[in-house]
Backbone as CSV, one residue per row, in Angstrom:
resi,resn,N_x,N_y,N_z,CA_x,CA_y,CA_z,C_x,C_y,C_z
1,MET,-35.969,88.525,-38.479,-36.869,87.422,-38.824,-36.310,86.620,-39.995
2,LYS,-35.527,87.206,-40.830,-34.992,86.508,-42.004,-33.787,85.634,-41.624
3,LEU,-33.285,85.812,-40.380,-32.082,85.073,-39.970,-32.351,83.586,-39.828
4,LYS,-33.532,83.226,-39.297,-33.854,81.813,-39.065,-33.874,81.008,-40.364
5,PRO,-34.556,81.495,-41.409,-34.521,80.729,-42.675,-33.114,80.549,-43.216
6,ILE,-32.289,81.578,-43.054,-30.917,81.485,-43.552,-30.152,80.415,-42.789
7,LEU,-30.276,80.407,-41.443,-29.594,79.402,-40.622,-30.083,78.008,-40.958
8,PHE,-31.374,77.875,-41.237,-31.961,76.571,-41.578,-31.368,76.047,-42.887
9,MET,-31.247,76.932,-43.861,-30.703,76.529,-45.161,-29.234,76.117,-45.029
10,ILE,-28.478,76.836,-44.213,-27.060,76.502,-43.999,-26.939,75.130,-43.344
11,SER,-27.777,74.894,-42.314,-27.738,73.608,-41.603,-28.110,72.469,-42.527
12,PHE,-29.137,72.704,-43.363,-29.601,71.674,-44.299,-28.513,71.337,-45.328
13,SER,-27.807,72.373,-45.796,-26.738,72.172,-46.772,-25.599,71.358,-46.172
14,CYS,-25.262,71.682,-44.924,-24.187,70.946,-44.247,-24.563,69.487,-44.067
15,LEU,-25.823,69.270,-43.726,-26.309,67.901,-43.543,-26.224,67.135,-44.856
16,PHE,-26.590,67.785,-45.956,-26.560,67.146,-47.283,-25.129,66.767,-47.671
17,VAL,-24.169,67.712,-47.436,-22.764,67.461,-47.746,-22.231,66.324,-46.889
18,SER,-22.602,66.294,-45.610,-22.158,65.251,-44.690,-22.645,63.886,-45.137
19,CYS,-23.910,63.825,-45.582,-24.473,62.552,-46.061,-23.716,62.049,-47.285
20,ASP,-23.397,62.995,-48.187,-22.645,62.609,-49.386,-21.267,62.065,-49.015
21,PHE,-20.641,62.695,-48.019,-19.306,62.257,-47.594,-19.359,60.857,-47.004
22,ILE,-20.371,60.629,-46.169,-20.523,59.302,-45.544,-20.790,58.244,-46.607
23,LYS,-21.643,58.583,-47.576,-21.962,57.649,-48.655,-20.716,57.307,-49.464
24,GLN,-19.899,58.337,-49.779,-18.677,58.115,-50.563,-17.691,57.236,-49.803
25,ALA,-17.529,57.504,-48.501,-16.610,56.716,-47.684,-17.066,55.268,-47.606
26,TYR,-18.385,55.072,-47.472,-18.957,53.720,-47.403,-18.682,52.946,-48.698
27,GLU,-18.926,53.640,-49.832,-18.730,52.976,-51.129,-17.260,52.631,-51.366
28,GLU,-16.346,53.562,-50.993,-14.924,53.315,-51.185,-14.430,52.158,-50.328
29,THR,-14.917,52.094,-49.080,-14.498,51.026,-48.162,-14.886,49.664,-48.698
30,PHE,-16.143,49.533,-49.093,-16.623,48.236,-49.570,-16.068,47.907,-50.941
31,SER,-15.733,48.950,-51.713,-15.115,48.704,-53.019,-13.729,48.108,-52.839
32,GLU,-12.960,48.644,-51.857,-11.626,48.117,-51.589,-11.692,46.689,-51.072
33,GLU,-12.689,46.408,-50.191,-12.851,45.059,-49.669,-13.204,44.093,-50.788
34,SER,-14.054,44.570,-51.699,-14.475,43.724,-52.822,-13.301,43.409,-53.731
35,GLN,-12.455,44.427,-54.017,-11.284,44.219,-54.867,-10.301,43.264,-54.207
36,SER,-10.111,43.414,-52.885,-9.203,42.527,-52.163,-9.690,41.091,-52.212
37,SER,-11.022,40.932,-52.028,-11.613,39.591,-52.068,-11.471,38.973,-53.450
38,GLU,-11.648,39.794,-54.487,-11.529,39.297,-55.862,-10.106,38.828,-56.147
39,LEU,-9.104,39.593,-55.659,-7.708,39.207,-55.869,-7.378,37.902,-55.160
40,GLU,-7.912,37.762,-53.937,-7.664,36.534,-53.175,-8.288,35.330,-53.861
41,ASN,-9.539,35.501,-54.317,-10.215,34.406,-55.005,-9.519,34.062,-56.305
42,LYS,-9.002,35.092,-57.001,-8.298,34.868,-58.266,-7.050,34.030,-58.042
43,SER,-6.316,34.312,-56.931,-5.122,33.547,-56.614,-5.450,32.088,-56.354
44,ILE,-6.558,31.855,-55.628,-6.996,30.490,-55.346,-7.389,29.791,-56.628
45,ASP,-8.105,30.513,-57.502,-8.558,29.922,-58.768,-7.379,29.526,-59.643
46,ILE,-6.334,30.370,-59.688,-5.159,30.083,-60.511,-4.513,28.786,-60.045
47,TYR,-4.373,28.613,-58.717,-3.748,27.390,-58.216,-4.629,26.179,-58.485
48,SER,-5.945,26.337,-58.344,-6.875,25.240,-58.620,-6.790,24.813,-60.077
49,ASP,-6.510,25.772,-60.959,-6.400,25.463,-62.392,-5.289,24.464,-62.671
50,PHE,-4.239,24.456,-61.835,-3.157,23.489,-62.036,-3.721,22.077,-62.060
51,PHE,-4.567,21.794,-61.055,-5.099,20.447,-60.907,-6.166,20.159,-61.950
52,GLU,-6.994,21.152,-62.269,-8.020,20.957,-63.279,-7.389,20.675,-64.639
53,THR,-6.317,21.393,-64.963,-5.620,21.177,-66.233,-5.025,19.776,-66.284
54,ASP,-4.427,19.337,-65.157,-3.846,18.001,-65.110,-4.898,16.933,-65.380
55,GLN,-6.104,17.139,-64.824,-7.163,16.155,-64.973,-7.773,16.177,-66.369
56,LEU,-7.948,17.367,-66.925,-8.611,17.486,-68.220,-7.677,17.193,-69.384
57,GLU,-6.478,17.752,-69.355,-5.555,17.621,-70.466,-4.534,16.503,-70.259
58,GLY,-4.349,16.071,-69.027,-3.353,15.063,-68.730,-1.993,15.687,-68.489
59,ASN,-1.246,15.107,-67.557,0.069,15.632,-67.225,0.934,14.479,-66.752
60,LEU,1.932,14.140,-67.521,2.813,13.028,-67.180,3.482,13.234,-65.823
61,LEU,3.840,14.472,-65.495,4.545,14.752,-64.246,3.732,14.385,-63.013
62,SER,2.409,14.409,-63.143,1.546,14.089,-62.006,1.009,12.662,-62.052
63,ASP,1.350,11.915,-63.099,0.842,10.549,-63.275,1.848,9.558,-62.695
64,ALA,1.747,9.318,-61.393,2.714,8.463,-60.704,2.722,7.035,-61.249
65,VAL,1.558,6.525,-61.612,1.452,5.152,-62.106,2.220,4.987,-63.417
66,GLN,1.959,5.896,-64.368,2.626,5.786,-65.664,4.126,6.060,-65.543
67,LEU,4.503,7.006,-64.693,5.920,7.318,-64.508,6.690,6.114,-63.965
68,ALA,6.043,5.355,-63.091,6.696,4.188,-62.506,6.963,3.103,-63.546
69,GLN,6.271,3.158,-64.680,6.390,2.134,-65.712,7.336,2.523,-66.852
70,THR,7.688,3.794,-66.949,8.439,4.267,-68.113,9.811,3.603,-68.247
71,GLN,10.504,3.446,-67.140,11.848,2.881,-67.196,11.816,1.423,-67.652
72,ALA,10.887,0.650,-67.097,10.770,-0.763,-67.472,10.373,-0.910,-68.943
73,LYS,9.533,0.006,-69.423,9.116,-0.056,-70.828,10.300,0.141,-71.769
74,LEU,11.210,1.036,-71.406,12.380,1.268,-72.229,13.299,0.045,-72.214
75,GLU,13.511,-0.521,-71.043,14.376,-1.698,-70.914,13.789,-2.899,-71.656
76,ASN,12.465,-3.009,-71.665,11.806,-4.130,-72.341,11.949,-4.068,-73.866
77,MET,12.320,-2.912,-74.391,12.541,-2.786,-75.828,13.847,-3.468,-76.252
78,PHE,14.727,-3.743,-75.272,16.032,-4.340,-75.568,16.270,-5.519,-74.608
79,PRO,15.542,-6.599,-74.795,15.659,-7.752,-73.884,17.106,-8.266,-73.790
80,GLY,17.536,-8.480,-72.547,18.868,-9.039,-72.333,20.003,-8.046,-72.484
81,LYS,19.700,-6.807,-72.758,20.728,-5.771,-72.943,20.808,-4.843,-71.725
82,THR,22.012,-4.374,-71.455,22.194,-3.368,-70.409,22.180,-1.995,-71.066
83,LEU,21.191,-1.204,-70.705,21.039,0.108,-71.341,21.838,1.178,-70.604
84,LYS,22.395,2.093,-71.387,23.138,3.221,-70.825,22.581,4.532,-71.374
85,VAL,22.505,5.523,-70.488,22.010,6.848,-70.862,23.190,7.797,-70.972
86,TYR,23.159,8.606,-72.017,24.274,9.532,-72.259,24.030,10.852,-71.529
87,PRO,25.047,11.360,-70.800,24.907,12.630,-70.083,24.752,13.809,-71.060
88,PRO,24.376,14.998,-70.573,24.341,15.325,-69.146,22.947,15.339,-68.501
89,HIS,21.859,15.319,-69.308,20.524,15.529,-68.732,19.488,14.548,-69.277
90,ILE,18.424,14.383,-68.474,17.167,13.785,-68.934,16.104,14.851,-68.715
91,PHE,15.265,15.087,-69.705,14.273,16.160,-69.652,12.872,15.568,-69.447
92,PHE,12.206,16.026,-68.391,10.846,15.590,-68.074,9.889,16.755,-68.318
93,GLU,8.878,16.528,-69.138,7.907,17.573,-69.470,6.496,17.037,-69.273
94,ARG,5.517,17.906,-69.408,4.134,17.508,-69.147,3.631,16.415,-70.094
95,ASP,4.184,16.373,-71.296,3.694,15.404,-72.283,4.746,14.408,-72.764
96,ARG,5.979,14.474,-72.216,7.009,13.576,-72.706,8.238,13.552,-71.800
97,ILE,9.097,12.533,-72.054,10.424,12.440,-71.441,11.417,12.326,-72.588
98,ARG,12.531,13.039,-72.493,13.549,12.996,-73.550,14.900,12.610,-72.943
99,LEU,15.540,11.606,-73.555,16.873,11.207,-73.101,17.703,10.694,-74.272
100,LYS,19.019,10.658,-74.067,19.944,10.152,-75.079,20.344,8.733,-74.696
101,LEU,20.015,7.793,-75.539,20.282,6.392,-75.235,21.414,5.851,-76.109
102,VAL,22.361,5.179,-75.462,23.457,4.540,-76.189,22.918,3.254,-76.833
103,ASN,23.231,3.062,-78.104,22.804,1.853,-78.809,23.496,0.640,-78.168
104,PRO,22.740,-0.266,-77.553,23.377,-1.397,-76.869,24.083,-2.366,-77.810
105,SER,23.773,-2.294,-79.096,24.432,-3.158,-80.077,25.647,-2.499,-80.718
106,ASN,25.759,-1.174,-80.529,26.889,-0.420,-81.081,27.083,0.836,-80.227
107,GLU,27.955,0.739,-79.245,28.067,1.810,-78.243,28.713,3.086,-78.765
108,SER,29.101,3.100,-80.028,29.614,4.338,-80.628,28.468,5.217,-81.114
109,GLU,27.254,4.682,-81.088,26.072,5.420,-81.555,25.170,5.810,-80.381
110,VAL,24.650,7.030,-80.464,23.726,7.542,-79.447,22.528,8.158,-80.169
111,ASP,21.324,7.904,-79.655,20.110,8.438,-80.275,19.180,9.029,-79.215
112,TRP,18.402,10.017,-79.654,17.344,10.546,-78.795,16.191,9.551,-78.755
113,TYR,15.703,9.278,-77.549,14.496,8.480,-77.370,13.487,9.335,-76.616
114,ILE,12.253,9.309,-77.104,11.188,10.136,-76.526,10.060,9.240,-76.008
115,TYR,9.703,9.450,-74.746,8.518,8.776,-74.204,7.355,9.744,-74.318
116,LYS,6.315,9.349,-75.058,5.171,10.225,-75.278,3.987,9.816,-74.407
117,TYR,3.498,10.780,-73.649,2.431,10.519,-72.684,1.145,10.058,-73.359
118,LYS,0.845,10.622,-74.522,-0.450,10.345,-75.156,-0.592,8.891,-75.601
119,ASN,0.537,8.248,-75.975,0.429,6.841,-76.367,1.211,5.907,-75.442
120,ALA,1.769,6.466,-74.373,2.420,5.687,-73.313,3.488,4.726,-73.827
121,LYS,4.349,5.201,-74.725,5.441,4.348,-75.200,6.633,5.181,-75.657
122,TRP,7.801,4.496,-75.723,9.027,5.125,-76.178,9.154,5.019,-77.697
123,GLU,9.756,6.048,-78.282,10.012,6.036,-79.719,11.412,6.569,-79.984
124,LYS,12.103,5.935,-80.911,13.424,6.403,-81.308,13.265,7.619,-82.205
125,GLU,14.020,8.664,-81.894,13.945,9.892,-82.683,15.231,10.082,-83.499
126,SER,15.858,11.218,-83.359,17.027,11.557,-84.193,18.349,11.116,-83.561
127,PRO,19.378,10.917,-84.394,20.706,10.578,-83.863,21.341,11.771,-83.155
128,VAL,22.256,11.478,-82.246,22.978,12.510,-81.499,24.412,12.588,-82.023
129,LYS,24.858,13.788,-82.339,26.240,13.987,-82.805,27.149,14.130,-81.583
130,ILE,28.120,13.245,-81.468,29.023,13.243,-80.324,30.383,13.836,-80.728
131,SER,30.800,14.850,-80.005,32.090,15.496,-80.300,33.229,14.771,-79.582
132,ALA,34.453,15.127,-79.948,35.627,14.545,-79.287,35.639,14.927,-77.811
133,TYR,35.209,16.151,-77.501,35.133,16.609,-76.103,34.122,15.759,-75.319
134,ASP,32.960,15.499,-75.934,31.934,14.686,-75.274,32.475,13.299,-74.935
135,LYS,33.152,12.682,-75.899,33.691,11.341,-75.680,34.681,11.311,-74.518
136,GLU,35.429,12.383,-74.392,36.448,12.450,-73.351,35.859,12.741,-71.975
137,ASN,34.808,13.567,-71.933,34.308,14.082,-70.652,32.948,13.533,-70.208
138,HIS,32.187,12.968,-71.124,30.867,12.453,-70.764,30.831,10.938,-70.904
139,LYS,30.679,10.266,-69.774,30.640,8.819,-69.773,29.205,8.329,-69.558
140,PRO,28.718,7.427,-70.426,27.355,6.906,-70.280,27.149,6.223,-68.929
141,VAL,25.908,6.295,-68.434,25.564,5.729,-67.125,24.487,4.662,-67.305
142,PRO,24.657,3.476,-66.720,23.624,2.440,-66.802,22.292,2.940,-66.251
143,ILE,21.229,2.693,-66.988,19.923,3.222,-66.576,19.422,2.561,-65.296
144,ASN,19.934,1.351,-64.999,19.485,0.688,-63.777,20.064,1.325,-62.508
145,GLU,20.944,2.314,-62.679,21.438,3.079,-61.532,20.553,4.290,-61.243
146,MET,19.543,4.494,-62.083,18.622,5.632,-61.932,17.225,5.140,-61.554
147,ASP,16.408,6.071,-61.111,14.992,5.797,-60.870,14.198,6.962,-61.456
148,LEU,13.706,6.795,-62.680,12.987,7.879,-63.359,11.676,8.231,-62.665
149,GLY,11.111,7.287,-61.929,9.839,7.543,-61.251,9.920,8.577,-60.150
150,ILE,11.119,8.921,-59.703,11.287,9.907,-58.625,10.792,11.282,-59.058
151,ILE,10.677,11.508,-60.360,10.190,12.800,-60.853,8.861,13.181,-60.221
152,ASN,8.006,12.201,-59.950,6.700,12.509,-59.356,6.852,13.088,-57.950
153,LYS,7.798,12.566,-57.191,8.082,13.092,-55.846,8.547,14.542,-55.934
154,VAL,9.390,14.824,-56.913,9.894,16.185,-57.121,8.756,17.115,-57.514
155,TYR,7.897,16.649,-58.416,6.789,17.475,-58.915,5.822,17.842,-57.789
156,ILE,5.531,16.907,-56.901,4.620,17.181,-55.780,5.201,18.282,-54.889
157,GLN,6.511,18.246,-54.658,7.143,19.297,-53.851,7.037,20.659,-54.534
158,LEU,7.186,20.673,-55.841,7.078,21.924,-56.591,5.668,22.508,-56.496
159,LEU,4.667,21.645,-56.534,3.282,22.119,-56.386,3.068,22.748,-55.012
160,GLU,3.615,22.124,-53.982,3.479,22.670,-52.630,4.151,24.031,-52.518
161,LYS,5.316,24.178,-53.146,6.011,25.473,-53.140,5.183,26.531,-53.870
162,SER,4.538,26.119,-54.953,3.769,27.060,-55.777,2.602,27.678,-55.019
163,LYS,2.086,26.979,-54.017,0.943,27.485,-53.245,1.234,28.845,-52.616
164,ASN,2.476,29.066,-52.250,2.843,30.291,-51.530,3.504,31.346,-52.416
165,ILE,3.434,31.143,-53.746,4.034,32.092,-54.674,2.937,32.765,-55.493
166,GLU,2.822,34.065,-55.369,1.764,34.806,-56.067,1.916,34.671,-57.584
167,GLY,0.819,34.310,-58.233,0.818,34.215,-59.688,1.685,33.108,-60.249
168,ALA,1.953,32.067,-59.449,2.818,30.975,-59.915,2.223,30.286,-61.137
169,LYS,3.047,30.098,-62.151,2.597,29.422,-63.366,2.763,27.911,-63.208
170,PRO,2.002,27.136,-63.960,2.125,25.674,-63.868,3.543,25.199,-64.173
171,ILE,3.973,24.146,-63.479,5.290,23.560,-63.711,5.240,22.794,-65.028
172,THR,6.102,23.125,-65.961,6.061,22.486,-67.284,7.241,21.566,-67.548
173,SER,8.333,21.704,-66.783,9.490,20.852,-67.032,10.374,20.724,-65.793
174,VAL,11.022,19.564,-65.696,11.986,19.281,-64.634,13.178,18.589,-65.299
175,ILE,14.386,18.913,-64.850,15.593,18.345,-65.455,16.338,17.475,-64.439
176,PHE,16.733,16.286,-64.889,17.574,15.419,-64.075,18.981,15.458,-64.663
177,SER,19.952,15.918,-63.860,21.341,16.063,-64.311,22.208,15.002,-63.644
178,PHE,23.009,14.296,-64.466,23.812,13.204,-63.903,25.237,13.192,-64.457
179,TYR,25.747,14.364,-64.801,27.109,14.459,-65.319,28.106,14.902,-64.253
180,ARG,27.603,15.370,-63.110,28.467,15.763,-62.005,28.524,14.623,-60.977
181,PRO,29.502,14.675,-60.074,29.575,13.637,-59.030,28.272,13.507,-58.243
182,GLU,27.613,14.646,-57.968,26.341,14.634,-57.248,25.199,14.842,-58.246
183,TRP,24.429,13.812,-58.469,23.287,13.924,-59.375,22.189,14.748,-58.715
184,GLU,21.396,15.458,-59.540,20.361,16.309,-58.951,19.204,16.575,-59.909
185,TRP,18.076,16.928,-59.299,16.877,17.351,-60.019,16.757,18.860,-59.878
186,THR,16.440,19.548,-60.969,16.291,20.998,-60.907,15.034,21.447,-61.656
187,ALA,14.449,22.533,-61.175,13.268,23.121,-61.826,13.137,24.563,-61.365
188,SER,12.349,25.319,-62.099,12.093,26.717,-61.742,10.594,26.944,-61.585
189,ILE,10.250,27.833,-60.657,8.866,28.272,-60.490,8.814,29.751,-60.854
190,VAL,7.977,30.079,-61.810,7.853,31.457,-62.279,6.606,32.089,-61.664
191,GLY,6.799,33.182,-60.914,5.682,33.884,-60.293,5.496,35.260,-60.892
192,SER,4.456,35.971,-60.458,4.201,37.306,-60.991,5.105,38.358,-60.352
193,ARG,5.610,38.081,-59.159,6.487,39.039,-58.475,7.929,38.548,-58.331
194,ALA,8.139,37.235,-58.424,9.488,36.687,-58.267,9.551,35.276,-58.841
195,ASP,10.776,34.851,-59.199,11.007,33.498,-59.700,11.913,32.755,-58.719
196,TYR,11.787,31.416,-58.701,12.536,30.616,-57.744,13.155,29.385,-58.409
197,ASP,14.325,28.965,-57.890,14.995,27.757,-58.350,14.899,26.685,-57.271
198,PHE,14.534,25.474,-57.705,14.407,24.338,-56.782,15.422,23.273,-57.175
199,THR,16.114,22.710,-56.178,17.087,21.646,-56.420,16.863,20.514,-55.423
200,ALA,16.888,19.272,-55.922,16.750,18.097,-55.062,17.873,17.119,-55.395
201,ASP,18.195,16.233,-54.450,19.235,15.242,-54.712,18.683,14.127,-55.608
202,ARG,19.488,13.135,-55.914,19.097,12.083,-56.849,17.877,11.291,-56.381
203,TYR,17.599,11.360,-55.067,16.462,10.627,-54.499,15.218,11.497,-54.361
204,GLY,15.316,12.755,-54.823,14.172,13.647,-54.776,14.038,14.437,-53.492
205,ASN,15.049,14.409,-52.630,15.013,15.168,-51.374,15.521,16.589,-51.602
206,GLU,14.762,17.558,-51.113,15.107,18.962,-51.354,16.492,19.324,-50.835
207,ILE,17.247,20.009,-51.691,18.557,20.545,-51.300,18.453,22.050,-51.082
208,SER,17.803,22.734,-52.021,17.685,24.201,-51.893,16.449,24.699,-52.619
209,PHE,15.975,25.848,-52.162,14.863,26.557,-52.803,15.188,28.030,-52.668
210,GLU,15.599,28.665,-53.773,16.152,30.013,-53.705,15.455,30.988,-54.647
211,HIS,15.345,32.208,-54.162,14.838,33.327,-54.960,15.888,33.696,-55.993
212,LYS,15.505,33.757,-57.280,16.466,34.101,-58.322,16.912,35.553,-58.202
């Protein structure tokens, strides 16, 4: 007669353990789904921040209108003069453009000129020290052979590439190099799992996109 109560207690205990197991499995499953969803949303939010930052803080690289005017503004500072840029690079950043300009009134002198996004104008900065090697190997290039506004085309391509890179950080700088026979635009995209190098020709057309 005592066997039935014992069997009942064993069955009840097994049922209790089974319920706990099912509950634990349910919680773990939905916890993993929740974490996965949070990671996916976080990735979307990070990319959205690129555009929100551009709108709130301003970003010269994404301002096609202002970029299209920068070259003419520099030329207008020297009416009737042919301007030349000293190699090897022009630096484009979120808040400024930096280049070495040959003094059109004295071509033995070169100075840094900075275009500042916040006040939309060029300013003369510090002089550039030119070595004997530079004079021999780096020849100034007329600015009218360049198109500085192409940077916006390059920047848009970089944003598109960033969409598919986990943890991609905002693009902060692009370099235009014109000291080699083939002029090119270069930039890097830094991600949480890998970094990439982007290269475009002088017209902003992609040449390569490679994992570092």
